[in-house]
C-alpha positions in Angstrom: 54.8 111.2 85.5 52.1 112.5 87.5 52.7 115.5 90.0 49.5 117.3 91.4 47.2 117.8 94.0 44.7 114.9 95.1 42.4 113.9 97.4 43.7 112.2 100.3 42.0 108.8 99.9 43.2 108.3 96.5 47.2 108.9 97.7 48.2 105.6 98.8 51.4 104.4 97.3 52.1 108.4 95.8 55.1 110.0 96.9 54.9 113.1 98.7 55.5 115.9 97.0 55.8 118.6 99.6 56.5 117.8 103.5 53.3 118.2 105.8 52.5 118.2 109.2 50.5 115.5 110.6 49.7 116.2 114.4 52.9 115.7 116.0 54.9 114.4 113.3 55.9 115.7 110.1 55.8 113.7 107.0 58.6 114.7 104.7 59.3 115.1 100.8 59.6 112.0 99.1 57.9 109.7 101.7 55.8 107.0 100.0 52.7 107.1 101.7 50.9 103.8 102.9 47.6 103.2 104.0 48.0 104.2 107.5 49.9 107.2 106.5 46.6 108.2 104.5 44.4 107.8 107.7 46.8 109.8 109.4 46.3 112.8 107.3 42.7 112.2 107.3 42.6 112.1 111.0 44.7 115.2 111.3 42.3 117.5 108.9 44.0 117.0 105.5 41.4 117.2 102.2 44.1 117.6 99.8 47.8 116.1 99.3 50.3 116.9 96.6 51.8 113.2 95.4 54.2 112.2 92.3 52.7 109.4 90.7 55.4 107.0 88.6 54.4 106.2 85.1 55.8 102.7 83.9 58.4 104.0 81.9 59.6 106.2 84.8 62.5 105.0 87.1 62.7 106.1 90.9 65.1 108.9 91.6 67.6 106.8 94.1 67.7 103.8 91.4 67.9 106.0 88.3 71.0 108.8 90.1 72.6 105.4 91.3 72.9 103.8 88.2 74.2 107.2 86.8 76.9 107.5 89.3 78.1 103.6 89.0 78.3 104.3 84.9 80.6 107.2 85.7 82.8 106.1 88.0 86.1 104.9 87.6 89.6 104.2 89.2 90.3 105.8 92.2 86.3 106.6 92.9 83.8 105.5 95.6 80.3 105.7 94.8 77.7 106.6 97.8 74.7 105.3 98.0 71.8 107.3 96.4 69.5 109.3 98.3 66.4 111.7 97.9 67.7 111.2 94.2 71.4 112.1 94.8 74.6 110.2 94.1 77.7 111.7 95.0 80.7 110.6 93.9 84.6 110.7 96.2 88.1 110.4 95.7 89.8 107.7 97.3 93.2 108.9 97.1 95.0 112.0 96.8 95.6 113.0 93.0 94.2 114.7 90.0 90.6 114.5 89.1 90.0 113.1 85.6 86.6 114.7 83.7 85.8 113.9 80.6 84.1 117.2 79.9 82.6 116.5 76.4 80.9 113.4 77.8 79.7 115.3 80.9 77.8 117.8 77.8 76.3 115.1 76.4 75.0 113.8 79.6 73.7 116.7 80.8 72.1 117.7 77.5 69.8 114.1 77.5 67.0 115.8 79.6 66.1 118.1 82.1 65.5 115.6 84.4 69.2 114.2 85.0 72.1 116.1 85.9 75.7 115.8 87.0 78.2 118.4 88.7 82.0 117.7 88.8 85.2 119.4 89.9 86.9 121.0 87.4 89.7 118.7 85.0 93.4 118.4 86.6 91.8 119.8 90.0 93.8 118.1 92.5 91.7 116.4 95.0 92.2 114.8 98.6 91.0 111.1 99.8 87.2 111.7 100.3 86.4 115.0 99.1 83.6 114.9 96.8 84.2 114.4 92.9 80.8 114.7 91.8 77.4 114.9 92.1 74.1 113.0 90.2 71.1 114.7 91.1 67.7 113.6 89.8 66.0 116.9 89.7 61.9 115.4 90.1 61.1 112.1 91.7 61.8 109.9 88.9 63.4 110.4 85.0 62.0 108.9 82.3 63.5 104.9 82.2 64.9 106.0 78.2 67.0 108.9 79.7 68.4 106.7 82.0 69.5 103.6 79.5 70.8 106.4 77.1 73.0 108.3 79.9 74.6 104.6 80.8 75.2 103.7 77.3 77.5 107.0 77.3 78.9 107.2 80.1 80.2 103.4 79.1 81.5 104.2 75.7 85.1 104.9 76.4 87.3 105.6 79.9 84.8 106.6 82.4 83.3 110.1 83.0 85.0 110.6 86.5 88.5 109.6 87.7 91.4 110.3 90.2 95.1 110.2 88.9 96.5 109.1 91.8 99.9 110.7 93.1 102.8 108.5 93.0 105.9 108.6 94.8 109.2 110.2 92.6 112.4 110.5 93.0 113.1 113.7 91.6 116.6 115.2 90.6 117.1 119.1 91.6 119.8 121.2 89.6 120.0 124.9 91.5 122.5 127.1 89.5 123.9 130.0 91.0 126.3 133.4 89.7 129.2 134.6 92.6 126.6 137.2 94.2 124.0 134.4 94.9 123.4 133.9 98.5 123.4 130.8 100.4 119.8 131.7 101.8 118.2 131.8 98.0 119.7 128.6 97.1 118.3 126.9 100.5 115.1 128.2 100.0 115.0 127.0 96.5 115.8 124.1 97.4 113.3 123.9 100.4 110.2 125.1 97.7 110.5 122.1 95.2 111.2 119.9 98.5 107.9 120.9 100.1 105.8 121.0 96.8 107.2 117.4 95.9 106.4 116.3 99.6 102.8 117.5 99.1 102.3 115.4 96.5 103.9 112.4 98.0 107.1 112.7 95.9 110.9 113.7 97.4 113.8 115.0 96.0 116.3 111.9 95.7 119.4 114.1 94.8 120.7 117.8 94.3 123.5 119.4 92.0 124.6 122.9 93.0 126.2 124.4 89.2 127.6 127.4 88.0 124.9 129.0 86.1 126.2 128.3 82.6 125.5 125.7 79.9 128.3 123.3 80.3 127.3 122.9 84.1 124.0 122.4 83.5 124.6 119.6 80.9 126.6 117.8 83.2 124.3 118.0 86.5 121.3 117.0 83.9 123.4 113.9 83.0 124.2 113.1 86.5 120.8 112.9 87.6 119.6 111.1 84.9 122.4 108.1 85.4 121.3 108.4 89.3 117.7 107.2 87.7 116.1 110.9 89.1 113.1 111.3 87.3 111.6 113.8 87.0 114.7 116.1 86.4 113.8 120.0 87.6 116.7 122.5 86.8 116.3 125.9 88.7 117.9 128.7 87.1 120.0 131.4 89.4 118.6 134.2 86.9 115.5 133.9 84.4 114.9 131.8 81.5 114.2 134.8 78.9 114.7 132.2 75.5 114.9 128.8 74.9 118.8 129.6 73.9 119.2 130.9 77.0 121.5 128.6 79.7 119.0 126.1 81.3 117.6 125.0 77.7 121.0 125.5 76.2 122.5 123.0 79.0 119.4 120.1 78.2 120.0 120.5 74.7 123.9 120.4 75.4 123.2 116.9 77.6 121.5 115.1 74.8 118.1 116.4 75.8 115.0 118.2 73.3 113.3 121.5 74.7 109.8 120.4 73.9 108.3 124.1 74.5 108.9 127.3 76.2 106.7 129.2 77.8 103.5 128.8 78.9 99.9 130.4 79.1 100.1 130.9 83.1 100.5 133.8 85.1 102.7 133.6 87.0 104.6 131.0 85.8 104.9 132.2 81.8 108.8 131.6 81.7 108.3 127.6 82.5 110.7 125.4 80.0 109.4 121.6 79.3 111.8 119.2 78.0 113.1 115.7 77.8 116.1 113.6 78.2 115.1 110.2 76.7 112.3 109.1 78.8 113.1 111.4 81.6 111.1 114.7 81.7 113.0 118.1 82.6 111.5 121.3 83.7 113.1 124.6 83.5 111.5 126.2 87.0 110.1 129.4 86.7 111.5 131.8 89.3 107.7 132.4 91.0 108.3 128.8 92.2 110.8 130.2 95.0 107.2 131.2 96.4 104.4 129.1 97.9 102.0 130.7 95.8 100.2 128.7 93.2 102.0 129.1 89.6 102.4 127.3 86.4 104.8 125.1 87.5 102.8 123.2 90.0 100.1 122.7 87.6 103.3 121.1 85.6 104.3 119.1 88.3 100.8 117.9 89.8 100.6 116.2 86.7 104.2 114.5 86.2 103.6 113.0 90.1 100.2 112.0 89.0 102.3 109.5 85.8 100.0 112.2 83.5 102.2 113.1 80.8 102.8 116.5 79.8 103.4 117.6 76.2 103.7 121.2 74.4 99.9 120.7 73.4 99.5 120.2 77.2 100.9 123.4 78.1 99.3 125.6 75.7 96.3 124.6 76.5 96.6 125.7 80.1 95.4 129.2 78.9 92.0 128.8 80.2 91.7 129.9 84.2 95.8 130.4 83.5 95.6 133.6 85.2 96.6 133.3 88.6 97.3 136.5 89.9 94.6 137.0 91.9 94.5 133.5 93.6 95.4 133.6 97.3 95.5 129.5 98.1 98.4 127.7 97.8 99.7 123.9 96.4 101.7 123.6 99.7 102.5 125.1 103.5 104.7 127.9 104.4 108.0 126.7 105.7 107.6 125.5 109.3 104.0 125.8 109.1 100.6 123.5 108.0 99.0 124.5 104.6 95.9 127.3 105.2 92.6 125.9 105.2 90.6 127.2 101.9 88.1 130.1 102.8 85.1 127.2 101.5 86.5 123.9 102.1 85.8 121.2 99.2 82.9 119.0 99.9 83.6 115.9 100.9 82.4 112.1 102.1 80.9 112.6 105.6 83.3 110.9 108.2 81.4 108.4 110.2 82.6 105.3 112.2 80.9 102.2 113.5 80.3 101.4 117.3 79.2 97.5 117.4 77.8 97.0 120.7 78.4 93.5 121.7 79.0 93.8 125.4 76.0 92.5 127.1 74.9 89.6 129.1 72.9 87.2 126.7 70.6 86.5 129.8 67.7 85.3 127.1 69.7 83.0 125.3 69.7 80.5 128.0 72.9 78.4 128.6 74.7 79.9 125.5 75.6 83.7 124.0 73.7 84.5 121.5 76.7 86.3 119.6 78.5 83.0 119.7 75.6 81.2 117.9 76.2 80.2 114.2 74.2 80.9 111.4 75.2 80.1 108.2 78.3 78.8 109.3 80.1 81.7 111.1 79.0 83.1 114.7 76.6 86.0 114.8 79.1 88.7 115.9 81.0 87.7 112.6 78.4 88.8 110.7 77.8 91.8 112.3 81.7 93.0 112.0 82.1 91.7 108.5 78.9 93.8 107.3 80.8 97.0 108.9 83.8 96.5 107.5 82.6 95.8 104.2 81.2 99.4 104.6 82.7 103.0 104.4 82.7 103.6 107.6 85.9 103.9 109.4 87.2 103.4 112.0 84.8 100.3 113.6 85.0 99.7 117.3 83.8 96.4 118.8 83.0 96.9 122.1 83.2 93.7 124.6 82.5 93.1 128.0 80.7 89.4 129.2 82.7 86.7 127.6 85.0 89.4 126.1 87.5 87.0 124.8 85.1 84.8 123.5 83.6 87.6 121.2 87.1 88.7 120.0 88.0 85.7 118.9 84.5 84.7 117.2 84.6 88.5 115.1 87.7 87.5 113.4 90.0 89.7 112.1 89.9 93.0 110.0 90.0 96.8 110.2 88.3 97.1 113.6 89.3 98.0 117.0 88.3 96.3 120.0 87.0 98.0 123.3 86.7 96.8 126.6 83.7 97.7 128.9 84.2 96.6 132.4 81.2 98.0 133.5 79.1 95.9 130.7 77.1 94.6 134.0 75.2 98.2 134.4 73.3 97.9 130.9 73.5 99.6 127.2 74.2 102.5 128.1 78.0 102.0 129.6 78.7 100.4 126.5 77.6 103.3 124.4 79.7 105.3 126.4 82.8 103.4 126.4 82.7 103.0 122.6 81.6 106.9 122.6 84.8 108.4 124.4 87.0 105.6 122.3 86.2 107.6 119.5 89.3 109.6 117.5 88.4 113.0 116.9 87.3 114.7 113.7 84.6 112.1 112.9 81.0 113.9 112.3 78.7 111.3 112.9 78.6 107.3 114.2 76.9 104.3 113.7 75.6 102.5 116.9 75.0 98.7 115.5 73.6 96.0 117.8 75.7 92.8 117.6 72.6 90.7 117.7 71.4 91.9 114.3 73.7 90.0 111.9 71.0 90.7 108.9 71.9 93.9 108.1 73.9 94.0 105.4 76.6 96.7 104.2 73.9 98.2 101.5 71.7 99.3 104.7 74.6 101.0 106.4 76.0 103.0 102.9 72.1 103.8 103.0 72.3 105.7 106.1 75.8 107.2 105.5 74.3 108.6 102.1 71.1 110.3 103.8 73.4 111.8 106.5 73.7 115.5 106.2 73.3 117.9 108.9 73.4 120.6 107.3 69.7 119.9 105.4 68.5 118.8 108.7 69.4 114.8 108.2 71.5 114.4 111.6 69.9 111.3 112.8 69.0 108.6 110.3 67.0 105.1 110.9 66.3 102.9 108.9 62.7 101.9 107.7 61.1 98.9 106.2 57.5 98.7 105.3 57.2 102.0 107.4 58.8 100.3 110.4 62.0 101.9 112.4 64.8 99.6 112.9 68.6 99.6 113.5 71.1 100.7 112.9 70.9 104.3 113.7 73.4 107.2 112.9 74.0 110.3 114.7 75.9 113.4 114.4 78.2 113.6 116.9 76.6 117.0 117.7 74.7 114.8 120.1 77.4 113.5 121.8 77.0 114.9 125.1 73.5 113.7 125.3 74.4 110.2 124.4 77.3 110.0 127.2 74.4 110.8 129.9 72.4 107.6 129.2 72.1 105.3 132.0 71.2 101.7 132.7 69.4 100.0 129.5 68.0 103.4 128.0 69.4 103.1 124.2 69.5 106.4 121.9 66.5 106.0 121.1 65.2 107.8 124.1 66.4 110.4 122.6 64.2 110.3 119.5 61.3 112.9 121.3 63.3 115.8 122.0 65.3 115.9 118.5 62.3 114.4 116.2 62.8 117.6 113.5 66.6 116.0 113.1 65.9 112.8 112.3 65.3 111.6 108.9 63.9 108.0 108.2 65.8 105.8 105.3 63.7 103.4 103.7 66.0 100.2 103.3 64.6 97.1 100.9 66.3 94.8 104.3 63.6 93.4 106.6 66.7 92.3 109.1 67.0 96.2 110.1 64.1 94.9 112.3 65.4 91.5 113.5 67.9 90.3 116.4 68.0 87.2 118.0 67.7 87.1 121.3 67.1 83.8 122.0 67.6 80.2 120.3 63.8 80.0 119.1 63.9 83.2 117.5 67.6 82.1 115.7 66.0 78.6 115.0 63.2 80.5 113.1 65.6 82.2 111.0 65.7 81.0 107.3 69.7 79.8 105.8 71.0 82.8 104.6 68.6 85.2 105.6 65.9 86.0 108.4 62.3 84.1 108.5 59.9 85.8 106.3 
């Protein structure tokens, strides 16, 4: 790949290396320069410009990042569209991240152009949390490097997976001595119950028994007979030897002590055993506190369906010094879990707003959204594209012929918002939809109901580009250098959007917020095409826009 300064006249087709001011506009790095762009640069007085020009054996950054991300993703992982050479992988469920660190190193050692960063193996993750990011460093990567990376990533199991937490019906044995207070027993049971609830499980049965091996053995046998799994034993006093009461009770019940002690502090005195195929864990006393300890590491794996053996325990030493870690795996009694000081990166929460309330005046006697193309109403194509994307929630704003539009939209995971003021113009529909959005969102895709040739890939590309912290809070799709629809707006612009009136659309705000705009090239001419008249619709080719 060539990278360097060239005369502006020779820059057509090159990838702009650095952002540059062009009159009142600003061309951002990564822009593929067209002949019109070169003319604008010359008119602005530029003589030289830094560009990248790809060689035949190079792969463009977005294609390269997208291919590596797709090859790396396994179960429970969603791959976002690539943008600026970056493709992110997100968790689709709560669980434990599983990372093949050996193959991660192998891919990162291939070439400086290709990098993958991930969370730690066995890290607990939430839905929408970022698991990994693939970044191609220059504007292109050698094709042979990407192909070798794909080969490594597909050799065995996927590089990045999520072992989802599964509902479990655990059994709990709590022992006591004569001086044990009721409050201590209650706190013990509450601590285990809260930890399980945080992971999607529950305590199905509890046995309180005296602190001796015979009572412990009887309780374990009873809970196993009742179908409880796993079984946790919380002793009234610390287990200090594998012949102490708790391990002795498991052995007496017919079980096996697989390992006593672990290289995690707090949590050193954990016992790992089994009774048949049921895991039995002797819980260290530190687990009465909500602070993270070694029991949490074992509990998380069991709740994610990951077997835990003797060797697994013995390999927990790296990172096992937890004494100074302030985070907690569960909420304190009566309160919500503390937010970490720095929240984990997550997928942006983007809603989709489909505007379908207009009068359709230019379509004659019919309604453009009810006209059929490829055997389905126009509005259904738009709704189905939104449903196939990661945008949620999806709101369909109706007004004129509302019931007919509802029926034509079909069924799925979307809600309908009525706009009784639809005769007042586009802005009224926009207000109706925006005020119906739930809290907690980052942005909203504003989709037009008469653009059936916009596919889910274009929506995903906009979502992938959205990053307000990097100045990309308004994302616009482009095709052949022309701006189209839909547009994605960060919700920091909500007050301005709500103030629009009449048929004034959100595009009227582009000028004041030009610095926040990110143009996103997409390979879909449908972003430029709406069908306002029967004649325009008649010109459309089957299964695609007119050429």
